[in-house]
N, CA, C and O atoms as a DFTB+ gen file, in Angstrom:
652 C
 N C O
     1  1       6.297      35.780     -29.172
     2  2       6.771      34.418     -29.153
     3  2       6.492      33.796     -30.516
     4  3       5.428      34.014     -31.096
     5  1       7.420      33.046     -31.011
     6  2       7.238      32.433     -32.319
     7  2       6.316      31.229     -32.204
     8  3       6.117      30.665     -31.128
     9  1       5.770      30.862     -33.335
    10  2       4.853      29.715     -33.373
    11  2       5.558      28.433     -32.965
    12  3       4.964      27.557     -32.337
    13  1       6.811      28.331     -33.321
    14  2       7.591      27.129     -33.014
    15  2       7.748      26.962     -31.496
    16  3       7.717      25.836     -30.999
    17  1       7.915      28.050     -30.766
    18  2       8.047      27.995     -29.298
    19  2       6.691      27.850     -28.620
    20  3       6.599      27.212     -27.571
    21  1       5.662      28.412     -29.179
    22  2       4.337      28.394     -28.565
    23  2       3.700      27.007     -28.620
    24  3       2.983      26.636     -27.691
    25  1       3.935      26.241     -29.665
    26  2       3.293      24.937     -29.829
    27  2       3.591      23.992     -28.670
    28  3       2.646      23.425     -28.123
    29  1       4.860      23.782     -28.254
    30  2       5.101      22.885     -27.114
    31  2       4.437      23.391     -25.823
    32  3       3.943      22.592     -25.027
    33  1       4.425      24.696     -25.621
    34  2       3.787      25.242     -24.423
    35  2       2.282      24.998     -24.445
    36  3       1.694      24.662     -23.417
    37  1       1.665      25.164     -25.595
    38  2       0.235      24.897     -25.712
    39  2      -0.080      23.427     -25.473
    40  3      -1.068      23.100     -24.814
    41  1       0.755      22.541     -26.004
    42  2       0.560      21.111     -25.780
    43  2       0.710      20.763     -24.302
    44  3      -0.083      19.987     -23.769
    45  1       1.694      21.313     -23.649
    46  2       1.884      21.081     -22.221
    47  2       0.681      21.589     -21.442
    48  3       0.187      20.900     -20.550
    49  1       0.214      22.764     -21.761
    50  2      -0.973      23.320     -21.108
    51  2      -2.191      22.438     -21.308
    52  3      -2.962      22.219     -20.374
    53  1      -2.370      21.932     -22.516
    54  2      -3.507      21.060     -22.806
    55  2      -3.426      19.768     -21.997
    56  3      -4.445      19.279     -21.508
    57  1      -2.227      19.213     -21.854
    58  2      -2.048      18.000     -21.050
    59  2      -2.380      18.247     -19.589
    60  3      -3.017      17.413     -18.945
    61  1      -1.959      19.372     -19.068
    62  2      -2.250      19.703     -17.669
    63  2      -3.755      19.849     -17.466
    64  3      -4.306      19.317     -16.502
    65  1      -4.412      20.558     -18.357
    66  2      -5.870      20.724     -18.266
    67  2      -6.559      19.365     -18.353
    68  3      -7.493      19.102     -17.595
    69  1      -6.121      18.506     -19.253
    70  2      -6.725      17.175     -19.393
    71  2      -6.560      16.361     -18.115
    72  3      -7.487      15.662     -17.707
    73  1      -5.407      16.441     -17.487
    74  2      -5.166      15.722     -16.241
    75  2      -6.095      16.222     -15.140
    76  3      -6.695      15.420     -14.424
    77  1      -6.217      17.534     -15.001
    78  2      -7.081      18.115     -13.970
    79  2      -8.530      17.708     -14.209
    80  3      -9.224      17.335     -13.264
    81  1      -8.993      17.771     -15.431
    82  2     -10.371      17.385     -15.756
    83  2     -10.586      15.907     -15.434
    84  3     -11.622      15.547     -14.875
    85  1      -9.636      15.052     -15.772
    86  2      -9.762      13.616     -15.478
    87  2      -9.860      13.370     -13.982
    88  3     -10.634      12.516     -13.551
    89  1      -9.091      14.100     -13.182
    90  2      -9.153      13.951     -11.723
    91  2     -10.505      14.391     -11.183
    92  3     -11.083      13.719     -10.328
    93  1     -11.006      15.506     -11.672
    94  2     -12.293      16.019     -11.194
    95  2     -13.425      15.078     -11.601
    96  3     -14.266      14.734     -10.771
    97  1     -13.457      14.666     -12.844
    98  2     -14.510      13.784     -13.335
    99  2     -14.428      12.426     -12.651
   100  3     -15.461      11.822     -12.361
   101  1     -13.236      11.942     -12.393
   102  2     -13.061      10.644     -11.750
   103  2     -13.255      10.670     -10.252
   104  3     -13.128       9.626      -9.613
   105  1     -13.555      11.807      -9.662
   106  2     -13.796      11.888      -8.230
   107  2     -12.567      11.568      -7.405
   108  3     -12.699      11.174      -6.246
   109  1     -11.387      11.723      -7.957
   110  2     -10.176      11.430      -7.217
   111  2      -9.878       9.936      -7.158
   112  3      -9.013       9.518      -6.390
   113  1     -10.560       9.139      -7.935
   114  2     -10.377       7.699      -7.924
   115  2      -9.057       7.342      -8.594
   116  3      -8.697       7.898      -9.632
   117  1      -8.361       6.426      -7.995
   118  2      -7.117       5.963      -8.588
   119  2      -7.102       4.447      -8.556
   120  3      -7.382       3.837      -7.525
   121  1      -6.778       3.850      -9.673
   122  2      -6.673       2.402      -9.768
   123  2      -5.245       1.986      -9.406
   124  3      -4.278       2.609      -9.845
   125  1      -5.128       0.953      -8.622
   126  2      -3.826       0.394      -8.297
   127  2      -3.980      -1.114      -8.210
   128  3      -5.097      -1.631      -8.225
   129  1      -2.894      -1.798      -8.123
   130  2      -2.907      -3.248      -7.931
   131  2      -1.711      -3.621      -7.068
   132  3      -0.859      -4.410      -7.477
   133  1      -1.655      -3.054      -5.888
   134  2      -0.532      -3.382      -5.007
   135  2      -1.079      -3.982      -3.720
   136  3      -2.217      -3.705      -3.340
   137  1      -0.275      -4.805      -3.046
   138  2      -0.725      -5.365      -1.768
   139  2      -1.002      -4.239      -0.775
   140  3      -0.252      -3.267      -0.693
   141  1      -2.073      -4.385      -0.037
   142  2      -2.415      -3.377       0.967
   143  2      -1.422      -3.454       2.119
   144  3      -1.057      -4.554       2.534
   145  1      -0.975      -2.314       2.648
   146  2      -0.126      -2.328       3.836
   147  2      -0.903      -2.876       5.039
   148  3      -2.134      -2.876       5.050
   149  1      -0.179      -3.331       6.028
   150  2      -0.799      -3.862       7.243
   151  2      -1.692      -2.814       7.899
   152  3      -1.425      -1.614       7.824
   153  1      -2.744      -3.285       8.535
   154  2      -3.666      -2.407       9.253
   155  2      -3.122      -2.094      10.649
   156  3      -2.269      -2.819      11.161
   157  1      -3.615      -1.013      11.264
   158  2      -3.197      -0.727      12.646
   159  2      -3.654      -1.847      13.583
   160  3      -4.623      -2.551      13.298
   161  1      -2.955      -1.999      14.684
   162  2      -3.325      -3.034      15.656
   163  2      -4.195      -2.495      16.783
   164  3      -4.877      -3.269      17.455
   165  1      -4.186      -1.186      17.001
   166  2      -4.999      -0.593      18.070
   167  2      -6.463      -0.559      17.646
   168  3      -6.787      -0.146      16.532
   169  1      -7.340      -0.995      18.542
   170  2      -8.774      -1.081      18.254
   171  2      -9.523      -0.008      19.030
   172  3      -9.354       0.116      20.243
   173  1     -10.347       0.765      18.336
   174  2     -11.219       1.755      18.982
   175  2     -12.606       1.188      19.238
   176  3     -13.236       1.505      20.247
   177  1     -13.080       0.352      18.325
   178  2     -14.431      -0.180      18.423
   179  2     -14.496      -1.492      17.655
   180  3     -13.877      -1.631      16.600
   181  1     -15.235      -2.442      18.178
   182  2     -15.360      -3.734      17.505
   183  2     -14.187      -4.639      17.814
   184  3     -13.562      -4.544      18.870
   185  1     -13.909      -5.504      16.887
   186  2     -12.858      -6.513      17.096
   187  2     -11.586      -6.146      16.335
   188  3     -11.622      -5.355      15.393
   189  1     -10.462      -6.730      16.753
   190  2      -9.221      -6.521      15.978
   191  2      -9.377      -7.144      14.582
   192  3     -10.050      -8.161      14.412
   193  1      -8.747      -6.515      13.601
   194  2      -8.816      -7.002      12.225
   195  2      -7.428      -6.911      11.608
   196  3      -6.729      -5.909      11.755
   197  1      -7.045      -7.980      10.914
   198  2      -5.792      -7.972      10.160
   199  2      -6.123      -8.203       8.681
   200  3      -7.238      -8.600       8.339
   201  1      -5.160      -7.956       7.830
   202  2      -5.373      -8.232       6.403
   203  2      -5.651      -9.713       6.163
   204  3      -6.436     -10.067       5.284
   205  1      -5.006     -10.575       6.946
   206  2      -5.243     -12.012       6.799
   207  2      -6.706     -12.352       7.096
   208  3      -7.277     -13.236       6.458
   209  1      -7.313     -11.655       8.058
   210  2      -8.729     -11.875       8.385
   211  2      -9.638     -11.510       7.214
   212  3     -10.722     -12.075       7.073
   213  1      -9.208     -10.583       6.387
   214  2     -10.035     -10.062       5.303
   215  2      -9.925     -10.869       4.019
   216  3     -10.776     -10.733       3.140
   217  1      -8.909     -11.700       3.887
   218  2      -8.687     -12.435       2.633
   219  2      -9.853     -13.368       2.340
   220  3     -10.474     -13.918       3.249
   221  1     -10.136     -13.533       1.063
   222  2     -11.203     -14.418       0.626
   223  2     -12.460     -13.682       0.195
   224  3     -13.364     -14.284      -0.384
   225  1     -12.526     -12.386       0.471
   226  2     -13.646     -11.562       0.021
   227  2     -13.159     -10.130      -0.110
   228  3     -12.144      -9.769       0.486
   229  1     -13.857      -9.313      -0.874
   230  2     -13.445      -7.910      -0.988
   231  2     -13.520      -7.211       0.369
   232  3     -14.220      -7.655       1.279
   233  1     -12.795      -6.128       0.478
   234  2     -12.813      -5.341       1.713
   235  2     -12.754      -3.863       1.369
   236  3     -12.202      -3.463       0.345
   237  1     -13.334      -3.069       2.247
   238  2     -13.306      -1.618       2.126
   239  2     -12.610      -1.095       3.371
   240  3     -13.084      -1.293       4.490
   241  1     -11.478      -0.423       3.168
   242  2     -10.723       0.181       4.263
   243  2     -10.947       1.682       4.161
   244  3     -10.605       2.309       3.159
   245  1     -11.526       2.246       5.212
   246  2     -11.941       3.647       5.169
   247  2     -11.177       4.470       6.212
   248  3     -11.311       4.226       7.411
   249  1     -10.384       5.437       5.764
   250  2      -9.645       6.339       6.644
   251  2     -10.465       7.601       6.866
   252  3     -11.001       8.179       5.920
   253  1     -10.560       8.024       8.125
   254  2     -11.371       9.175       8.501
   255  2     -10.790       9.788       9.779
   256  3      -9.848       9.246      10.357
   257  1     -11.349      10.907      10.214
   258  2     -10.991      11.530      11.498
   259  2     -12.188      12.335      11.990
   260  3     -12.991      12.822      11.194
   261  1     -12.297      12.469      13.295
   262  2     -13.430      13.199      13.875
   263  2     -13.387      14.684      13.531
   264  3     -14.430      15.337      13.516
   265  1     -12.206      15.229      13.256
   266  2     -12.048      16.651      12.950
   267  2     -12.266      16.971      11.466
   268  3     -12.164      18.129      11.059
   269  1     -12.560      15.972      10.678
   270  2     -12.706      16.117       9.223
   271  2     -14.168      16.394       8.870
   272  3     -15.028      15.533       9.060
   273  1     -14.447      17.588       8.359
   274  2     -15.810      17.955       7.979
   275  2     -16.430      17.032       6.943
   276  3     -17.560      16.585       7.144
   277  1     -15.739      16.719       5.830
   278  2     -16.305      15.798       4.847
   279  2     -16.553      14.390       5.430
   280  3     -17.451      13.679       4.978
   281  1     -15.754      13.998       6.430
   282  2     -15.959      12.695       7.072
   283  2     -17.292      12.679       7.818
   284  3     -18.004      11.674       7.806
   285  1     -17.624      13.788       8.464
   286  2     -18.896      13.905       9.175
   287  2     -20.059      13.818       8.190
   288  3     -21.056      13.149       8.458
   289  1     -19.929      14.493       7.059
   290  2     -20.968      14.457       6.030
   291  2     -21.169      13.033       5.505
   292  3     -22.297      12.623       5.233
   293  1     -20.092      12.295       5.365
   294  2     -20.123      10.954       4.789
   295  2     -20.542       9.881       5.793
   296  3     -20.971       8.802       5.384
   297  1     -20.430      10.148       7.090
   298  2     -20.644       9.136       8.138
   299  2     -21.954       8.355       8.004
   300  3     -21.930       7.133       8.151
   301  1     -23.100       8.999       7.731
   302  2     -24.335       8.219       7.590
   303  2     -24.284       7.209       6.437
   304  3     -24.893       6.143       6.517
   305  1     -23.567       7.544       5.384
   306  2     -23.431       6.625       4.249
   307  2     -22.698       5.349       4.668
   308  3     -23.047       4.252       4.232
   309  1     -21.678       5.504       5.516
   310  2     -20.932       4.326       5.970
   311  2     -21.766       3.469       6.913
   312  3     -21.680       2.241       6.873
   313  1     -22.573       4.104       7.761
   314  2     -23.478       3.345       8.627
   315  2     -24.460       2.553       7.763
   316  3     -24.740       1.388       8.047
   317  1     -24.976       3.174       6.723
   318  2     -25.889       2.498       5.801
   319  2     -25.179       1.357       5.081
   320  3     -25.726       0.261       4.959
   321  1     -23.975       1.609       4.608
   322  2     -23.204       0.587       3.898
   323  2     -22.986      -0.641       4.778
   324  3     -23.144      -1.771       4.316
   325  1     -22.629      -0.427       6.028
   326  2     -22.385      -1.550       6.942
   327  2     -23.609      -2.451       7.035
   328  3     -23.483      -3.673       7.117
   329  1     -24.797      -1.845       7.022
   330  2     -26.026      -2.624       7.090
   331  2     -26.405      -3.303       5.793
   332  3     -27.223      -4.223       5.794
   333  1     -25.828      -2.871       4.690
   334  2     -26.192      -3.419       3.380
   335  2     -25.186      -4.418       2.818
   336  3     -25.450      -5.031       1.784
   337  1     -24.055      -4.594       3.464
   338  2     -23.021      -5.479       2.914
   339  2     -23.422      -6.951       2.968
   340  3     -23.126      -7.701       2.038
   341  1     -24.091      -7.377       4.040
   342  2     -24.571      -8.757       4.177
   343  2     -23.496      -9.792       3.824
   344  3     -23.777     -10.770       3.132
   345  1     -22.261      -9.571       4.301
   346  2     -21.186     -10.528       4.086
   347  2     -20.528     -10.468       2.722
   348  3     -19.588     -11.223       2.471
   349  1     -20.986      -9.596       1.828
   350  2     -20.383      -9.491       0.489
   351  2     -18.965      -8.953       0.547
   352  3     -18.138      -9.269      -0.309
   353  1     -18.688      -8.147       1.547
   354  2     -17.363      -7.549       1.725
   355  2     -17.229      -7.156       3.186
   356  3     -18.220      -7.058       3.910
   357  1     -16.009      -6.934       3.603
   358  2     -15.748      -6.444       4.957
   359  2     -15.574      -4.931       4.900
   360  3     -15.058      -4.395       3.920
   361  1     -16.002      -4.254       5.947
   362  2     -15.811      -2.820       6.084
   363  2     -15.019      -2.581       7.354
   364  3     -15.405      -3.036       8.431
   365  1     -13.905      -1.861       7.226
   366  2     -13.048      -1.544       8.364
   367  2     -12.742      -0.055       8.322
   368  3     -12.290       0.462       7.300
   369  1     -12.987       0.627       9.421
   370  2     -12.650       2.030       9.532
   371  2     -11.300       2.202      10.192
   372  3     -10.927       1.418      11.065
   373  1     -10.572       3.215       9.785
   374  2      -9.284       3.549      10.399
   375  2      -9.305       5.035      10.741
   376  3      -9.317       5.893       9.859
   377  1      -9.309       5.317      12.036
   378  2      -9.273       6.704      12.499
   379  2      -7.831       7.176      12.400
   380  3      -6.934       6.571      12.988
   381  1      -7.605       8.259      11.656
   382  2      -6.249       8.705      11.328
   383  2      -5.898      10.008      12.046
   384  3      -6.629      10.994      11.953
   385  1      -4.778      10.003      12.758
   386  2      -4.230      11.211      13.391
   387  2      -5.284      11.964      14.197
   388  3      -5.546      13.144      13.964
   389  1      -5.872      11.262      15.134
   390  2      -6.997      11.781      15.894
   391  2      -6.841      11.347      17.349
   392  3      -6.064      10.439      17.644
   393  1      -7.562      11.978      18.242
   394  2      -7.557      11.534      19.633
   395  2      -8.584      10.421      19.805
   396  3      -9.641      10.445      19.175
   397  1      -8.277       9.457      20.650
   398  2      -9.170       8.316      20.859
   399  2     -10.517       8.768      21.411
   400  3     -11.552       8.235      21.012
   401  1     -10.522       9.736      22.318
   402  2     -11.773      10.219      22.894
   403  2     -12.698      10.828      21.860
   404  3     -13.885      10.506      21.822
   405  1     -12.165      11.705      21.019
   406  2     -12.975      12.323      19.967
   407  2     -13.447      11.286      18.954
   408  3     -14.572      11.361      18.459
   409  1     -12.592      10.325      18.649
   410  2     -12.960       9.283      17.686
   411  2     -14.102       8.432      18.234
   412  3     -15.045       8.125      17.505
   413  1     -14.030       8.050      19.495
   414  2     -15.101       7.228      20.090
   415  2     -16.436       7.982      20.121
   416  3     -17.486       7.384      19.885
   417  1     -16.403       9.280      20.407
   418  2     -17.630      10.093      20.375
   419  2     -18.224      10.086      18.961
   420  3     -19.434       9.938      18.788
   421  1     -17.368      10.248      17.966
   422  2     -17.793      10.250      16.566
   423  2     -18.451       8.916      16.219
   424  3     -19.517       8.892      15.605
   425  1     -17.826       7.814      16.606
   426  2     -18.331       6.466      16.315
   427  2     -19.717       6.286      16.937
   428  3     -20.632       5.788      16.282
   429  1     -19.873       6.690      18.202
   430  2     -21.171       6.568      18.879
   431  2     -22.227       7.467      18.224
   432  3     -23.356       7.034      17.990
   433  1     -21.859       8.707      17.932
   434  2     -22.799       9.669      17.348
   435  2     -23.347       9.178      16.003
   436  3     -24.505       9.430      15.673
   437  1     -22.511       8.477      15.232
   438  2     -22.921       8.033      13.903
   439  2     -23.345       6.563      13.866
   440  3     -23.618       6.017      12.797
   441  1     -23.398       5.933      15.027
   442  2     -23.908       4.556      15.151
   443  2     -23.159       3.563      14.261
   444  3     -23.759       2.679      13.650
   445  1     -21.861       3.724      14.203
   446  2     -21.054       2.791      13.421
   447  2     -20.896       1.498      14.207
   448  3     -20.544       1.520      15.387
   449  1     -21.158       0.376      13.555
   450  2     -21.034      -0.919      14.225
   451  2     -20.092      -1.871      13.488
   452  3     -20.209      -3.091      13.609
   453  1     -19.174      -1.313      12.738
   454  2     -18.149      -2.108      12.068
   455  2     -16.820      -1.862      12.785
   456  3     -16.696      -0.879      13.515
   457  1     -15.830      -2.727      12.594
   458  2     -14.552      -2.549      13.298
   459  2     -13.885      -1.221      12.945
   460  3     -13.801      -0.834      11.780
   461  1     -13.414      -0.537      13.987
   462  2     -12.703       0.725      13.818
   463  2     -11.345       0.591      14.493
   464  3     -11.259       0.296      15.686
   465  1     -10.299       0.806      13.730
   466  2      -8.929       0.740      14.232
   467  2      -8.386       2.153      14.363
   468  3      -8.901       3.088      13.749
   469  1      -7.336       2.302      15.172
   470  2      -6.756       3.625      15.397
   471  2      -5.359       3.722      14.812
   472  3      -4.495       2.888      15.085
   473  1      -5.153       4.741      14.011
   474  2      -3.836       5.086      13.471
   475  2      -3.473       6.453      14.047
   476  3      -3.309       7.429      13.315
   477  1      -3.352       6.500      15.364
   478  2      -3.157       7.754      16.088
   479  2      -1.948       8.540      15.560
   480  3      -2.028       9.755      15.384
   481  1      -0.844       7.854      15.311
   482  2       0.380       8.529      14.854
   483  2       0.377       8.790      13.346
   484  3       1.232       9.524      12.851
   485  1      -0.557       8.209      12.619
   486  2      -0.644       8.436      11.182
   487  2       0.295       7.592      10.339
   488  3       0.374       7.799       9.128
   489  1       1.005       6.654      10.934
   490  2       2.003       5.884      10.180
   491  2       1.382       4.930       9.170
   492  3       1.912       4.762       8.072
   493  1       0.270       4.306       9.526
   494  2      -0.368       3.383       8.583
   495  2      -0.942       4.164       7.403
   496  3      -0.795       3.754       6.252
   497  1      -1.588       5.279       7.688
   498  2      -2.108       6.125       6.616
   499  2      -1.015       6.571       5.669
   500  3      -1.226       6.646       4.458
   501  1       0.147       6.866       6.214
   502  2       1.277       7.250       5.358
   503  2       1.678       6.094       4.446
   504  3       2.039       6.324       3.292
   505  1       1.623       4.854       4.942
   506  2       1.960       3.694       4.109
   507  2       0.924       3.489       2.999
   508  3       1.240       2.976       1.926
   509  1      -0.304       3.896       3.275
   510  2      -1.351       3.831       2.254
   511  2      -1.282       5.032       1.311
   512  3      -2.035       5.102       0.339
   513  1      -0.395       5.963       1.589
   514  2      -0.213       7.163       0.775
   515  2      -1.479       8.022       0.744
   516  3      -1.957       8.428      -0.315
   517  1      -2.001       8.283       1.947
   518  2      -3.188       9.133       2.044
   519  2      -2.917      10.485       1.418
   520  3      -1.846      11.065       1.591
   521  1      -3.900      10.972       0.692
   522  2      -3.786      12.285       0.060
   523  2      -4.941      13.177       0.462
   524  3      -5.228      14.164      -0.215
   525  1      -5.592      12.851       1.529
   526  2      -6.715      13.627       2.035
   527  2      -7.688      12.722       2.749
   528  3      -7.634      11.500       2.617
   529  1      -8.576      13.330       3.503
   530  2      -9.613      12.592       4.204
   531  2     -10.969      13.102       3.749
   532  3     -11.129      14.283       3.443
   533  1     -11.924      12.219       3.708
   534  2     -11.814      10.774       3.869
   535  2     -11.172      10.123       2.646
   536  3     -11.244      10.641       1.531
   537  1     -10.547       8.978       2.887
   538  2      -9.970       8.178       1.813
   539  2     -10.417       6.736       2.006
   540  3     -10.395       6.207       3.117
   541  1     -10.818       6.119       0.921
   542  2     -11.340       4.757       0.972
   543  2     -10.560       3.897      -0.009
   544  3     -10.315       4.286      -1.151
   545  1     -10.177       2.723       0.466
   546  2      -9.424       1.779      -0.360
   547  2     -10.255       0.515      -0.523
   548  3     -10.708      -0.068       0.462
   549  1     -10.451       0.098      -1.759
   550  2     -11.165      -1.135      -2.048
   551  2     -10.115      -2.205      -2.301
   552  3      -9.232      -2.044      -3.143
   553  1     -10.226      -3.302      -1.556
   554  2      -9.292      -4.420      -1.688
   555  2     -10.001      -5.591      -2.345
   556  3     -11.188      -5.820      -2.113
   557  1      -9.270      -6.327      -3.161
   558  2      -9.837      -7.541      -3.734
   559  2      -9.705      -8.680      -2.716
   560  3      -9.189      -8.476      -1.617
   561  1     -10.164      -9.854      -3.079
   562  2     -10.161     -10.995      -2.159
   563  2      -8.752     -11.459      -1.804
   564  3      -8.573     -12.225      -0.857
   565  1      -7.757     -11.004      -2.551
   566  2      -6.370     -11.373      -2.264
   567  2      -5.641     -10.311      -1.442
   568  3      -4.445     -10.446      -1.185
   569  1      -6.342      -9.263      -1.028
   570  2      -5.732      -8.227      -0.209
   571  2      -4.968      -7.174      -0.979
   572  3      -4.126      -6.479      -0.410
   573  1      -5.250      -7.044      -2.272
   574  2      -4.601      -6.026      -3.093
   575  2      -5.512      -4.811      -3.226
   576  3      -6.729      -4.946      -3.348
   577  1      -4.914      -3.634      -3.203
   578  2      -5.681      -2.411      -3.422
   579  2      -6.044      -2.358      -4.898
   580  3      -5.167      -2.367      -5.762
   581  1      -7.337      -2.304      -5.180
   582  2      -7.790      -2.220      -6.568
   583  2      -8.368      -0.853      -6.887
   584  3      -8.534      -0.506      -8.057
   585  1      -8.679      -0.066      -5.847
   586  2      -9.205       1.268      -6.084
   587  2      -8.967       2.129      -4.857
   588  3      -9.104       1.681      -3.718
   589  1      -8.606       3.380      -5.121
   590  2      -8.474       4.380      -4.062
   591  2      -9.437       5.507      -4.378
   592  3      -9.423       6.061      -5.477
   593  1     -10.269       5.840      -3.409
   594  2     -11.276       6.885      -3.583
   595  2     -11.001       7.986      -2.575
   596  3     -10.897       7.729      -1.375
   597  1     -10.885       9.195      -3.058
   598  2     -10.587      10.333      -2.198
   599  2     -11.832      11.202      -2.110
   600  3     -12.427      11.556      -3.128
   601  1     -12.217      11.540      -0.894
   602  2     -13.392      12.364      -0.673
   603  2     -14.579      11.521      -0.244
   604  3     -14.508      10.293      -0.232
   605  1     -15.671      12.187       0.107
   606  2     -16.856      11.471       0.580
   607  2     -17.421      10.532      -0.491
   608  3     -17.435      10.848      -1.680
   609  1     -17.881       9.381      -0.032
   610  2     -18.469       8.370      -0.911
   611  2     -19.898       8.103      -0.478
   612  3     -20.310       8.512       0.607
   613  1     -20.650       7.420      -1.319
   614  2     -22.008       7.003      -0.975
   615  2     -22.023       5.489      -0.778
   616  3     -21.165       4.768      -1.287
   617  1     -23.014       5.034      -0.033
   618  2     -23.168       3.586       0.162
   619  2     -23.368       2.904      -1.182
   620  3     -22.756       1.869      -1.448
   621  1     -24.219       3.474      -2.037
   622  2     -24.492       2.870      -3.346
   623  2     -23.222       2.803      -4.197
   624  3     -22.972       1.796      -4.859
   625  1     -22.433       3.857      -4.182
   626  2     -21.194       3.865      -4.957
   627  2     -20.203       2.825      -4.476
   628  3     -19.555       2.159      -5.283
   629  1     -20.083       2.684      -3.162
   630  2     -19.157       1.690      -2.617
   631  2     -19.636       0.268      -2.879
   632  3     -18.826      -0.621      -3.142
   633  1     -20.940       0.049      -2.808
   634  2     -21.473      -1.273      -3.155
   635  2     -21.160      -1.611      -4.601
   636  3     -20.824      -2.754      -4.912
   637  1     -21.266      -0.639      -5.482
   638  2     -20.942      -0.872      -6.890
   639  2     -19.457      -1.170      -7.067
   640  3     -19.081      -1.950      -7.942
   641  1     -18.613      -0.556      -6.246
   642  2     -17.165      -0.759      -6.363
   643  2     -16.727      -2.166      -5.960
   644  3     -15.668      -2.626      -6.387
   645  1     -17.518      -2.847      -5.152
   646  2     -17.136      -4.218      -4.741
   647  2     -17.802      -5.272      -5.591
   648  3     -17.524      -6.460      -5.430
   649  1     -18.676      -4.864      -6.492
   650  2     -19.395      -5.832      -7.332
   651  2     -18.570      -6.262      -8.504
   652  3     -19.021      -7.072      -9.313
């Protein structure tokens, strides 16, 4: 291959590697500034929650499922986060493409005491453009998605994301 043909291929390869490294280092975090889609109306635990209820303070919308191994690993962090928010932000869980019975067992086992909504058919998650579970969306006080986090998170990391 001539040098003239190899240079564009090398540049393309370097760009791909840079993108992959940025995704890995960034933990799958993506910045956005779009209005959050409506939340599911079905309630598994706690009270019903709408986006209008969340306006005026930051919110954390967390998509999970009982069959998701990383969600199980992350569950204690969310229980801890719920106890540490002290009104600084709202935390809402959304069980995605799961059975209600398995989801309720998961909620009880992990002692979650924040509102949990059900997206049994997965339609709301699709509107949020889920790319894996667990997925967490940080909303600003106006209901706009300001950050998307893919994969397990820590309570400390999520607290920092709303500060």
